[in-house]
C-alpha positions in Angstrom: 59.4 46.2 58.8 57.0 48.7 58.9 57.0 52.1 60.7 54.1 50.9 63.1 56.8 48.5 64.6 58.9 51.7 65.5 55.9 53.9 66.8 56.5 54.9 70.5 53.8 54.7 72.6 52.6 58.3 74.0 54.1 59.1 77.4 51.6 59.9 80.1 52.4 62.7 82.4 49.2 62.3 84.6 51.6 60.6 87.4 54.0 63.3 87.6 51.1 66.0 87.6 49.8 64.1 90.5 52.8 63.6 92.4 53.7 67.7 92.4 50.2 68.5 93.1 50.3 66.5 96.2 53.4 68.2 97.1 52.0 71.6 96.4 48.9 70.5 99.1 51.2 69.3 101.7 53.4 72.5 101.4 50.0 74.5 102.1 48.9 72.4 104.7 52.4 72.7 106.4 52.6 76.4 105.6 48.9 77.2 107.1 49.7 74.8 110.4 52.9 77.1 110.8 51.2 80.3 110.8 48.6 79.1 112.8 51.2 78.4 115.7 53.9 81.1 114.9 51.5 84.0 114.1 49.9 83.9 117.6 53.1 83.5 119.1 54.5 86.5 117.4 51.6 88.5 118.3 52.0 87.4 122.0 55.8 88.3 121.9 55.2 91.6 120.8 52.5 92.0 123.4 54.7 91.0 126.2 57.5 93.5 124.8 55.1 96.3 124.5 54.0 95.7 128.3 57.6 95.6 129.4 58.0 99.2 127.0 54.9 100.5 129.5 56.9 99.5 132.6 53.9 96.7 133.4 54.6 93.5 134.9 53.1 89.9 133.8 52.2 87.2 136.0 51.9 83.5 134.4 50.5 80.3 136.0 52.4 77.3 135.8 52.3 75.4 132.4 50.4 72.3 132.1 51.7 69.1 133.3 52.6 66.5 130.7 54.1 66.6 127.6 51.2 66.0 125.7 49.2 68.5 127.2 52.1 71.4 126.5 52.4 70.3 123.0 48.8 70.6 122.4 48.6 73.9 124.1 51.9 74.8 121.6 50.3 73.8 118.9 46.7 75.1 119.4 48.2 78.6 120.2 46.3 78.3 123.8 49.6 78.6 125.6 48.6 82.2 126.1 46.0 81.4 128.8 49.1 80.8 130.8 49.2 84.9 131.7 46.2 85.2 134.4 47.6 88.8 135.6 49.2 91.9 134.0 50.0 94.9 136.4 49.9 98.6 134.5 50.7 100.6 137.4 54.3 101.2 137.1 53.8 103.6 134.3 51.4 105.8 132.6 49.1 104.2 130.2 46.3 105.6 127.7 43.3 104.4 125.9 45.3 102.9 122.9 47.6 101.5 125.1 45.0 98.8 126.6 44.6 97.1 122.8 48.0 95.4 123.6 45.8 93.1 126.2 43.8 91.5 123.0 46.8 89.1 122.8 45.9 87.6 126.6 42.0 87.0 126.3 42.4 84.9 129.5 43.5 87.7 131.9 42.3 87.2 135.5 43.9 90.2 137.0 44.5 93.7 135.7 46.0 96.7 137.5 45.9 100.0 135.4 46.9 103.3 136.4 47.0 106.5 134.1 45.6 109.9 134.5 44.8 109.9 130.7 42.7 106.7 131.0 39.0 107.6 129.9 35.7 105.5 129.8 36.7 104.4 125.9 39.5 102.6 127.3 37.5 100.9 130.0 34.9 99.6 127.9 37.7 98.0 125.4 38.3 95.5 128.2 34.9 93.8 127.6 36.8 91.3 125.5 38.3 90.1 128.5 35.8 87.6 129.1 38.0 85.8 132.2 38.7 89.2 133.5 37.7 88.4 137.4 39.6 91.8 139.3 40.5 95.1 137.9 42.2 97.5 140.1 42.4 101.5 138.7 45.1 103.5 139.9 44.5 107.1 139.9 42.4 107.2 136.7 39.8 110.6 137.7 38.6 110.6 133.9 37.0 107.2 134.4 33.4 107.4 135.4 31.2 105.3 137.3 29.0 104.9 134.0 31.6 103.1 132.5 32.4 100.8 135.5 28.5 100.0 135.3 28.9 99.4 131.6 31.9 96.8 132.2 30.2 95.3 134.9 27.3 94.6 133.1 29.1 93.1 130.3 30.9 90.4 132.9 28.7 90.3 135.8 31.7 88.1 137.8 34.2 91.3 137.6 35.4 93.3 140.8 36.6 96.5 140.5 38.5 98.5 142.9 39.4 102.3 142.6 42.9 103.9 144.0 43.5 107.6 143.8 46.9 108.8 143.5 47.1 108.7 147.4 48.6 105.5 149.2 47.5 104.4 152.7 49.6 101.1 152.5 47.3 98.5 153.7 46.0 95.2 152.9 42.6 94.1 154.8 39.9 91.9 155.0 36.2 92.0 156.6 35.7 92.5 160.0 32.4 92.7 161.9 32.7 96.6 162.4 35.1 97.6 159.7 38.6 96.7 157.9 40.9 94.3 159.4 44.5 95.0 158.5 46.5 91.9 157.3 49.5 93.7 156.0 51.2 96.8 156.5 53.4 98.1 153.9 57.2 99.1 154.9 57.6 102.8 154.2 54.2 103.7 153.2 52.2 106.1 155.3 50.4 103.6 157.5 53.6 102.2 158.4 54.9 105.7 159.4 51.5 106.8 161.0 51.6 103.3 163.4 49.2 101.1 161.9 49.5 97.5 162.7 48.4 94.1 161.6 45.5 93.1 163.6 44.2 96.9 163.6 40.6 97.3 162.7 39.7 100.4 160.6 36.1 101.6 161.3 36.3 105.2 159.9 38.3 107.4 158.0 37.8 111.3 159.2 34.5 110.2 160.9 32.9 108.6 157.6 32.6 104.6 158.5 34.4 102.0 157.1 32.5 98.3 156.3 35.1 96.6 154.1 38.7 96.9 152.5 36.9 98.0 149.4 35.3 101.0 151.3 38.5 101.7 152.5 40.3 101.9 149.7 37.5 104.0 147.9 37.8 106.6 150.5 41.4 106.6 150.3 40.9 107.3 146.4 39.2 110.8 147.4 42.4 112.4 149.0 45.7 113.4 147.2 49.4 112.7 148.5 50.3 114.8 151.2 46.7 114.9 152.9 46.3 114.2 156.3 43.8 112.1 157.6 42.3 110.6 160.6 41.7 107.1 161.1 39.6 105.8 163.6 40.8 102.2 164.8 40.1 99.5 167.3 43.0 97.9 168.7 43.1 95.3 171.7 39.4 96.3 172.3 39.8 99.8 172.6 39.2 103.0 170.4 41.9 104.8 169.0 42.7 107.5 166.4 45.8 107.8 164.5 46.6 110.8 162.3 48.4 109.9 159.1 49.9 111.7 156.1 49.2 109.8 152.9 51.9 109.1 150.6 52.0 108.3 146.8 52.1 105.3 144.5 54.6 107.1 142.3 57.1 107.6 145.6 56.4 103.8 146.4 56.8 102.6 142.8 60.5 104.4 143.1 61.0 103.3 146.4 
């Protein structure tokens, strides 16, 4: 018998190499998908924690109905869109603190309070493409030029200014002024005798034609200032002397 009869055929390692290469590709794909889902989730959680540290409040809409839609949102990372509003008026924020909002690009309503906020911080909000309403409380360093720049970047945005003083009413347009639709208990308006359905037509003799104009006039005063409200109540024109309160006192109440 010749040696050729005992010669073993060479072992082919290619199938095993293809197997491990396939497994490596699967592992890489699973890792990529995991990072796509969990990294945004981690970033959002850190942003939520930072907002809580700043004394802020986050408002969310209800999740999408149906298991399939919720699963798609979670898989794609779009569940962040459920955050529709952030209120940072409960704490003092500066320009750098606004970077946390980048985790929630679909914010529609935003309230900010901070004497240290400047034009630089306001211009950072241009990345919030879905922002519809911005309320600035006691932000004296923010100029009208910065407001115009923000409005140019987002024409659908409405900006309301609030100063350190608080009157404490909610209003709606009226033919000759601002109709009061709500009076916050314990505020200057409540103590001063303002009632629901009153129509405010002037503050210290300066006319008021909307809730926004009323809010902007109040923003020029300080807590403790006394103002004279001209009001139409039941068809009669009356005046009320009201001593303004402060947002900080109301937040502590």
